[in-house]
VOPAGU-2260 file (C-alpha; in pm, 1 decimal, decimal comma):
REM VOPAGU-2260
SITE   aa  ch    i         X         Y         Z
SITE  UNK   A    0   -1567,3    2444,2    3044,0
SITE  UNK   A    1   -1772,2    2174,9    2871,1
SITE  UNK   A    2   -2112,5    2349,1    2903,7
SITE  UNK   A    3   -1960,2    2676,2    2781,5
SITE  UNK   A    4   -1795,6    2518,9    2477,3
SITE  UNK   A    5   -2098,7    2313,9    2379,6
SITE  UNK   A    6   -2335,3    2607,2    2426,4
SITE  UNK   A    7   -2111,7    2825,3    2208,2
SITE  UNK   A    8   -2133,7    2554,4    1940,3
SITE  UNK   A    9   -2513,4    2575,4    1943,2
SITE  UNK   A   10   -2610,8    2285,5    2168,3
SITE  UNK   A   11   -2890,1    2300,5    2423,5
SITE  UNK   A   12   -2726,1    2195,1    2750,6
SITE  UNK   A   13   -2855,3    2065,2    3083,1
SITE  UNK   A   14   -2549,7    2083,7    3314,3
SITE  UNK   A   15   -2509,0    1832,1    3597,8
SITE  UNK   A   16   -2235,7    1815,2    3860,1
SITE  UNK   A   17   -2081,6    2144,8    3749,0
SITE  UNK   A   18   -2060,2    2317,1    4089,0
SITE  UNK   A   19   -1726,5    2222,2    4246,0
SITE  UNK   A   20   -1659,6    2318,6    4607,3
SITE  UNK   A   21   -1313,3    2168,7    4648,7
SITE  UNK   A   22   -1440,8    1846,7    4810,1
SITE  UNK   A   23   -1700,3    1702,3    4570,1
SITE  UNK   A   24   -1478,0    1590,0    4282,2
SITE  UNK   A   25   -1634,8    1282,0    4117,2
SITE  UNK   A   26   -1900,8    1272,6    4390,4
SITE  UNK   A   27   -2195,0    1071,0    4253,3
SITE  UNK   A   28   -2143,3    1226,4    3911,4
SITE  UNK   A   29   -1931,4    1219,1    3598,2
SITE  UNK   A   30   -1769,3     929,9    3416,4
SITE  UNK   A   31   -1701,0     735,6    3737,8
SITE  UNK   A   32   -2065,7     752,2    3850,7
SITE  UNK   A   33   -2293,1     818,9    3551,4
SITE  UNK   A   34   -2623,4     702,3    3702,3
SITE  UNK   A   35   -2770,2    1052,0    3740,8
SITE  UNK   A   36   -2676,0    1135,8    3382,2
SITE  UNK   A   37   -2841,4     818,7    3251,4
SITE  UNK   A   38   -3164,7     899,6    3435,4
SITE  UNK   A   39   -3160,5    1260,1    3316,9
SITE  UNK   A   40   -3094,3    1181,1    2949,1
SITE  UNK   A   41   -3385,9     941,5    2925,1
SITE  UNK   A   42   -3604,0    1155,8    3152,3
SITE  UNK   A   43   -3578,7    1473,3    2941,8
SITE  UNK   A   44   -3551,4    1288,0    2608,0
SITE  UNK   A   45   -3207,4    1430,7    2534,4
SITE  UNK   A   46   -3013,1    1323,2    2225,1
SITE  UNK   A   47   -2700,2    1230,6    2418,2
SITE  UNK   A   48   -2526,7    1265,0    2754,1
SITE  UNK   A   49   -2161,5    1350,9    2817,0
SITE  UNK   A   50   -1981,8    1254,3    3138,5
SITE  UNK   A   51   -1629,6    1369,9    3221,6
SITE  UNK   A   52   -1427,1    1293,0    3532,8
SITE  UNK   A   53   -1297,1    1553,5    3773,6
SITE  UNK   A   54    -980,7    1643,6    3584,6
SITE  UNK   A   55   -1150,5    1616,8    3247,8
SITE  UNK   A   56    -936,5    1353,9    3075,2
SITE  UNK   A   57   -1191,0    1069,9    3077,2
SITE  UNK   A   58   -1518,8    1044,3    2890,7
SITE  UNK   A   59   -1817,7     815,2    2883,7
SITE  UNK   A   60   -2135,5     898,7    2695,7
SITE  UNK   A   61   -2501,7     803,0    2728,3
SITE  UNK   A   62   -2720,9     733,3    2426,9
SITE  UNK   A   63   -3079,1     858,2    2397,7
SITE  UNK   A   64   -3204,3     535,1    2557,5
SITE  UNK   A   65   -3001,3     600,4    2873,0
SITE  UNK   A   66   -2736,8     334,3    2801,7
SITE  UNK   A   67   -2367,5     384,9    2872,3
SITE  UNK   A   68   -2115,2     397,3    2586,8
SITE  UNK   A   69   -1772,1     327,1    2731,9
SITE  UNK   A   70   -1425,8     413,7    2604,1
SITE  UNK   A   71   -1401,1     106,2    2378,2
SITE  UNK   A   72   -1728,4     188,5    2203,8
SITE  UNK   A   73   -1641,5     557,2    2163,0
SITE  UNK   A   74   -1297,7     469,4    2029,2
SITE  UNK   A   75   -1466,7     244,5    1773,0
SITE  UNK   A   76   -1701,9     523,8    1660,7
SITE  UNK   A   77   -1412,8     764,6    1603,7
SITE  UNK   A   78   -1181,2     510,0    1439,3
SITE  UNK   A   79   -1447,7     370,7    1206,8
SITE  UNK   A   80   -1544,1     719,5    1093,8
SITE  UNK   A   81   -1179,6     815,1    1034,7
SITE  UNK   A   82   -1137,1     509,2     815,0
SITE  UNK   A   83   -1446,1     599,6     611,0
SITE  UNK   A   84   -1325,1     955,7     560,9
SITE  UNK   A   85    -966,4     849,6     485,3
SITE  UNK   A   86    -819,0    1039,1     781,0
SITE  UNK   A   87    -708,6     744,4     995,5
SITE  UNK   A   88    -331,2     714,0    1027,4
SITE  UNK   A   89    -148,6     414,6    1171,9
SITE  UNK   A   90    -299,7     149,8    1399,8
SITE  UNK   A   91    -556,8     201,6    1673,3
SITE  UNK   A   92    -409,3     122,5    2016,6
SITE  UNK   A   93    -601,3     -11,3    2315,0
SITE  UNK   A   94    -485,6    -204,1    2621,1
SITE  UNK   A   95    -490,0    -565,9    2732,8
SITE  UNK   A   96    -825,8    -485,5    2896,4
SITE  UNK   A   97    -990,4    -348,5    2580,9
SITE  UNK   A   98   -1297,0    -546,1    2478,8
SITE  UNK   A   99   -1246,0    -825,6    2226,6
SITE  UNK   A  100   -1547,1    -696,5    2037,7
SITE  UNK   A  101   -1355,0    -377,8    1959,7
SITE  UNK   A  102   -1060,0    -570,4    1819,4
SITE  UNK   A  103   -1273,8    -801,6    1607,7
SITE  UNK   A  104   -1495,7    -526,1    1467,4
SITE  UNK   A  105   -1199,0    -305,5    1375,9
SITE  UNK   A  106   -1035,2    -604,4    1207,0
SITE  UNK   A  107   -1350,8    -667,2    1003,8
SITE  UNK   A  108   -1326,1    -308,0     877,8
SITE  UNK   A  109    -958,2    -343,2     787,9
SITE  UNK   A  110    -825,3    -142,6    1084,2
SITE  UNK   A  111    -515,4    -268,0    1266,4
SITE  UNK   A  112    -556,8    -288,1    1644,5
SITE  UNK   A  113    -271,5    -319,5    1894,9
SITE  UNK   A  114    -275,6    -373,3    2270,2
SITE  UNK   A  115     -51,4    -188,5    2515,5
SITE  UNK   A  116     -14,5    -235,5    2889,4
SITE  UNK   A  117    -283,0     -80,5    3109,6
SITE  UNK   A  118    -215,7     290,8    3148,6
SITE  UNK   A  119    -258,5     581,8    2910,4
SITE  UNK   A  120     116,2     646,3    2904,0
SITE  UNK   A  121     169,9     302,6    2751,8
SITE  UNK   A  122    -101,6     366,8    2492,9
SITE  UNK   A  123      63,7     698,9    2410,0
SITE  UNK   A  124     406,3     536,1    2381,4
SITE  UNK   A  125     282,5     270,3    2139,0
SITE  UNK   A  126      99,3     527,7    1928,3
SITE  UNK   A  127     417,4     730,3    1894,3
SITE  UNK   A  128     621,8     419,1    1810,3
SITE  UNK   A  129     377,7     315,3    1536,9
SITE  UNK   A  130     287,9     663,5    1408,7
SITE  UNK   A  131     -74,6     623,8    1514,1
SITE  UNK   A  132    -318,4     893,2    1623,4
SITE  UNK   A  133    -608,2     710,3    1794,5
SITE  UNK   A  134    -601,0     504,1    2111,1
SITE  UNK   A  135    -750,3     470,9    2454,8
SITE  UNK   A  136    -874,8     270,4    2747,9
SITE  UNK   A  137   -1212,3     121,3    2835,8
SITE  UNK   A  138   -1240,2     375,1    3120,0
SITE  UNK   A  139   -1279,4     651,1    2862,1
SITE  UNK   A  140    -928,4     795,8    2859,8
SITE  UNK   A  141    -901,2     848,1    2482,9
SITE  UNK   A  142    -618,2     992,6    2277,4
SITE  UNK   A  143    -676,7    1181,5    1952,4
SITE  UNK   A  144    -321,5    1290,8    1877,7
SITE  UNK   A  145    -412,2    1469,0    1555,2
SITE  UNK   A  146    -631,3    1699,4    1765,0
SITE  UNK   A  147    -438,8    1740,7    2090,0
SITE  UNK   A  148    -135,1    1602,1    2271,4
SITE  UNK   A  149    -295,4    1423,2    2564,0
SITE  UNK   A  150    -618,8    1271,1    2690,2
SITE  UNK   A  151    -895,7    1533,9    2685,4
SITE  UNK   A  152   -1253,8    1426,1    2748,5
SITE  UNK   A  153   -1406,3    1734,0    2588,6
SITE  UNK   A  154   -1204,4    1688,3    2267,6
SITE  UNK   A  155   -1308,8    1321,3    2259,5
SITE  UNK   A  156   -1674,4    1418,0    2308,2
SITE  UNK   A  157   -1654,1    1672,2    2024,8
SITE  UNK   A  158   -1508,5    1403,9    1796,9
SITE  UNK   A  159   -1802,8    1170,3    1866,5
SITE  UNK   A  160   -2056,1    1452,8    1832,2
SITE  UNK   A  161   -1899,0    1545,7    1497,5
SITE  UNK   A  162   -1957,2    1190,9    1371,4
SITE  UNK   A  163   -2319,5    1201,3    1490,9
SITE  UNK   A  164   -2372,4    1535,6    1320,6
SITE  UNK   A  165   -2204,0    1440,2     993,9
SITE  UNK   A  166   -2374,9    1102,7     958,4
SITE  UNK   A  167   -2707,9    1214,4    1110,0
SITE  UNK   A  168   -2707,6     893,6    1313,5
SITE  UNK   A  169   -2773,1     867,0    1689,4
SITE  UNK   A  170   -2503,5     734,6    1921,1
SITE  UNK   A  171   -2706,4     417,6    1982,7
SITE  UNK   A  172   -2689,2     332,8    1613,3
SITE  UNK   A  173   -2317,7     416,3    1580,4
SITE  UNK   A  174   -2211,8     185,3    1864,4
SITE  UNK   A  175   -2448,8     -95,7    1763,0
SITE  UNK   A  176   -2201,9    -221,3    1501,3
SITE  UNK   A  177   -1949,8    -317,4    1770,5
SITE  UNK   A  178   -2037,6    -634,4    1962,6
SITE  UNK   A  179   -1943,4    -606,6    2328,0
SITE  UNK   A  180   -1820,0    -928,1    2487,2
SITE  UNK   A  181   -1908,6    -985,1    2854,6
SITE  UNK   A  182   -1606,2    -947,4    3084,8
SITE  UNK   A  183   -1584,4   -1099,8    3431,6
SITE  UNK   A  184   -1313,6    -969,1    3664,5
SITE  UNK   A  185   -1214,1   -1127,6    3996,2
SITE  UNK   A  186    -952,3    -972,3    4225,6
SITE  UNK   A  187    -755,8   -1231,7    4422,0
SITE  UNK   A  188    -596,6   -1067,8    4726,7
SITE  UNK   A  189    -233,8   -1154,3    4802,9
SITE  UNK   A  190      -8,0   -1078,5    5099,7
SITE  UNK   A  191     266,6    -945,7    4876,3
SITE  UNK   A  192     292,2    -866,6    4506,0
SITE  UNK   A  193     385,4   -1162,2    4289,7
SITE  UNK   A  194     403,1   -1218,3    3916,8
SITE  UNK   A  195     151,4   -1490,8    3822,4
SITE  UNK   A  196     364,8   -1569,5    3517,5
SITE  UNK   A  197     624,6   -1725,1    3749,9
SITE  UNK   A  198     386,0   -2000,9    3863,0
SITE  UNK   A  199     379,3   -2309,5    3635,2
SITE  UNK   A  200      50,0   -2421,1    3792,7
SITE  UNK   A  201    -120,1   -2090,2    3716,4
SITE  UNK   A  202      20,1   -2073,3    3364,5
SITE  UNK   A  203     -97,4   -2428,3    3291,2
SITE  UNK   A  204    -448,8   -2332,9    3407,1
SITE  UNK   A  205    -440,2   -2022,6    3185,1
SITE  UNK   A  206    -345,3   -2233,1    2881,9
SITE  UNK   A  207    -634,9   -2471,2    2948,9
SITE  UNK   A  208    -884,9   -2183,9    2963,1
SITE  UNK   A  209    -740,5   -2027,6    2647,3
SITE  UNK   A  210    -776,3   -2358,5    2464,6
SITE  UNK   A  211   -1137,4   -2391,9    2582,5
SITE  UNK   A  212   -1227,0   -2039,6    2468,3
SITE  UNK   A  213   -1039,4   -2044,8    2139,0
SITE  UNK   A  214   -1116,8   -1736,6    1928,8
SITE  UNK   A  215   -1435,3   -1666,1    2122,9
SITE  UNK   A  216   -1270,6   -1521,2    2433,1
SITE  UNK   A  217    -960,7   -1401,3    2615,0
SITE  UNK   A  218    -776,9   -1448,0    2943,0
SITE  UNK   A  219    -599,0   -1161,6    3118,0
SITE  UNK   A  220    -408,2   -1235,1    3435,7
SITE  UNK   A  221    -197,1    -960,6    3589,3
SITE  UNK   A  222     -76,4    -823,9    3919,2
SITE  UNK   A  223    -227,8    -486,3    4004,8
SITE  UNK   A  224      12,7    -196,4    4006,1
SITE  UNK   A  225    -176,4     -20,7    4286,8
SITE  UNK   A  226    -323,6    -292,8    4511,5
SITE  UNK   A  227    -203,8    -624,6    4658,8
SITE  UNK   A  228    -425,7    -824,4    4423,4
SITE  UNK   A  229    -398,5   -1039,1    4114,0
SITE  UNK   A  230    -664,4    -949,4    3860,2
SITE  UNK   A  231    -828,2   -1243,5    3683,5
SITE  UNK   A  232   -1028,6   -1133,7    3379,5
SITE  UNK   A  233   -1213,2   -1363,1    3140,5
SITE  UNK   A  234   -1391,5   -1243,9    2829,8
SITE  UNK   A  235   -1632,0   -1464,3    2634,8
SITE  UNK   A  236   -1936,6   -1443,6    2409,2
SITE  UNK   A  237   -2160,5   -1552,2    2697,4
SITE  UNK   A  238   -2138,2   -1413,3    3050,7
SITE  UNK   A  239   -2207,4   -1752,8    3206,7
SITE  UNK   A  240   -1906,4   -1901,0    3026,3
SITE  UNK   A  241   -1684,8   -1609,9    3130,4
SITE  UNK   A  242   -1800,0   -1636,2    3491,4
SITE  UNK   A  243   -1738,8   -2011,5    3508,1
SITE  UNK   A  244   -1384,5   -1986,5    3375,6
SITE  UNK   A  245   -1304,6   -1677,3    3586,2
SITE  UNK   A  246   -1409,2   -1844,6    3910,2
SITE  UNK   A  247   -1219,1   -2162,9    3825,8
SITE  UNK   A  248    -902,0   -1973,0    3737,6
SITE  UNK   A  249    -932,3   -1753,6    4049,6
SITE  UNK   A  250    -950,0   -2071,0    4263,4
SITE  UNK   A  251    -628,4   -2196,4    4100,1
SITE  UNK   A  252    -457,3   -1864,6    4173,2
SITE  UNK   A  253    -569,1   -1871,1    4537,6
SITE  UNK   A  254    -440,8   -2225,8    4583,2
SITE  UNK   A  255    -110,8   -2148,5    4412,2
SITE  UNK   A  256     -32,6   -1848,5    4632,8
């Protein structure tokens, strides 16, 4: 559908990964594996690349330099443009995993940002509660509720392309305003699911890391809903700082369990 729609709108398209055979969904292509798209965009000097996943609800894009723009960056582009044009309603909703750079940049532009639990249904629920229209996840599952009722990668791509067209600015320039904090994630495997919030030792370690980071980083510690692991995520201005704290906190979690 995407090549047809974009061609009808006047774009010159080079389609990749558009020949499904029933077994090759997401196979070395699309938003979950955008390497081929990155190489192609820079190789043919395209203006932009668009990567959807197999069921079409997720989107990542590639700028003309071959660099990935993830869901946080694309959400920023849409939200910032809506604020400038006076069409933004309610807060923008991300998740606990959304990049701190997104939150801080939106705040600097006077846009309220809220965090929901991981999962698009939680983002949708918070948007409805707060009468918002824009939200999404880092993975590229974006919600533009004033355009459609659910996550739709093609709709999200058209929204970003509309901003590029209207402002006559390349994607690389539009996302440059949002600083992206390094995130380090460590999965600590457990024998059975536990809530890390129930461990005083773990919570004390979390508080120490939060105090050390201050306003320059974040700590996210949560049990996976799909795997027997506890996810330890540290975000900081410098990757070395994030990595040091993530490894230390992961060691505490391992010892505690």
